[in-house]
N, C-alpha and C positions, 0 to 999 in steps of 0.2 A: 432886741433892737431891729429896726427895719433896714435891710440892705439898701444902700444909697449910691455907692461909688466903688471904684476899683483903685487899688494902689499896687504898682509893681514894686515888690519888696526887695528883689535881688535881680540884677541884670549886669552882665559884663559889658565893658565899653569896646572891647576888641574881640573878634572871632576870626576863625580860619574857614575859608570856603570848604563846604562838605563835612566839616568836623562838628560833632554835636556840641551845642552850647552847654556851658555850665547850667545847672538847674535854675530855672526861672520860677520864682514864686510870686503869685498874684493874690493879694488879700482882698476880700470883700468887706467893706467898712460901712458904718452908719455915717450920718452927716457930721458926727463929731470926730471921725477918724478912728473909731474903735472897731476892731475886727469883730464881725458877727458870725454866729454859727449858721452857716448856709451850705447847701449842696448844689448851688447853681452851677450850670455849665459855663465855663469861661473859654473864650476863643482868642488866639493870637494870630495877628496878620502883619505882614511887612509892608511898609510904605516908603516912598522916596523923599518925603518932606516932613518937616517938624510939626506940621498940623495934621499929619496922617490923612491926607486927602488924595494923594496920587499913589495908586497901588504899585507895589513892586512885585517881584517874583514870589511864588508860593514857597512856604517852608517845606522841607523834607522832614518826615516824622510826624508824630502826633501833635497837632496844634490846637486841639480842643480837649478839655477834660473837666470832670465834675470836681468842684471844690470839696474838701474834707474839713469840716469845722471852720469854714470860711476862708480856706486857703487852697488855691489851685496850683499844683506843681507840674512843671514841664521839664522833662529830663531827656527827651529823645529828639528834639528838633535841631535842624541844621539848615544852613542857607548856602546855596552853591555859587552865587555870583559875587565877585569881589566888588563891593561898592558900599557906600554909607546907607544905612537903613534906619528907620524908626519903627518901633513895634507897638501896635495898637492892641490893648487888652480890652475885650468887650464881653458883655453878658446882658441878657434880656432884663429890662427893668431897672438897670443901674447905669450911672454915668461911666462912659469908657475913659481910658487913660492912654495918652500917647507918650512913649518913652523918650528919653534923651537919645542922642545919636549912638549907633553901634557901627563901628568900622569893621567891615568884613574884608580881610585881606586874602590874597591867593594862597593856595596850597603849594607844595613843592612842584617845580617844573618837571614834567615827564616827557614832553614832546615839543616839536617845533611847529608853529603855525605859519602858514604862507598866505600872503595877500598880494595878488598881482592880476594882470589881465587874463581873461579866459582865452583870448586869441591874440596873436601878434602879427604885425605886418613884416614882410621880408625886409631885412636890413634896417629895421627900426630898433632903437635902443629903449628897452622896457624896464621899468623899475619893479623889483620884487622885494617886498618887505618880509623879513623872517623874524618871528618872535618866539621866545620860550614860553610855553603854556603849561598850566596844570591840567589835570584830567577833566576839568569842567570847562576848559576853553578860556580861562582867565589868563591874562598876561602875567607871568611869574618870573621876574628878573632873577638871574642866577647870582650867587654870592662870589663866584670865581669866574675869571676870564675863561672863555670857552672857544675852541676852534670849531668852525662849521665847515665841513667838507662839501664840495660842490661837484656835481656831475650831471650830464644830460645824455640821453640816448637820441642822438641826432647830430646835426652839424653846427649847432649853436655854441656860443661861448659866454662865460660870465666875465664881467668887468667891474672894477671898483669905481669908475667915474660915470657920470650921467650922460656922457657922449659916446660911451663904448669905444673910445678912441685909443686907450692905452693898451698895455699888455693884458691879455686875458688872465684870469685867476682861477685857481682850483680850490681855494679855501679863503675864508675871512675870519677875523677874530671878533667875537662878540664880547665887548668889555664887561667887566663885573658890574652888576646892578643896572645894566642897560635893558630897556624894554624891547628894543628891536634894533635891527641893522638893515640898511638898504643895500641891495645888490642890483646889478644891471645886466640885462641879457639881450643878446642880438643873434639872430639866425639869418643866414644868407640863402636858405632854401625854403621852398614851400613843402612842409612835411608835418606829420603828426609828431608831437614832441612829448617826452617824459623827462621831468627834471627831478633830481634827487638831492636832498639835504640830509646830512648826518653829522 
């Protein structure tokens, strides 16, 4: 039979960022849906949309391989960004196939990410957002409530309110399953500043 199309035979619906996918099998079929004996090279690519038109990030690992007896197996690929993706299987001379959605979630949080201004004006109240992140920079909410300790090398102070008008704080609680917490910082002097979170 003549190779005509591809079919993704096995694909998980959920994955973890940076972790190897369960084996993905792609069959090469004829127009009637029968697997044919073929050694064609098959390619996998990630996309952001269900039509596989908007490219996403590249896979980590081997994302192309030759079929054996009409089946291409992928057992080393991973994806490092936490987002929904669709996987396109393609090969020269046959119709490609775009998969159903795969939800890639974050790995365990191992660090804190900080988002705030690069510079601040004297006596201004500045928002700093702190988020737990995995090793790939994905926001990874913690399952348990966690205390974040705050310190700065300088004359500035942290506050819980957006006016920086209350009592300064040296720690804040990040509630369980929260993606981030907002802190506020004010400095009364012109100086270089280093801020620590732990």
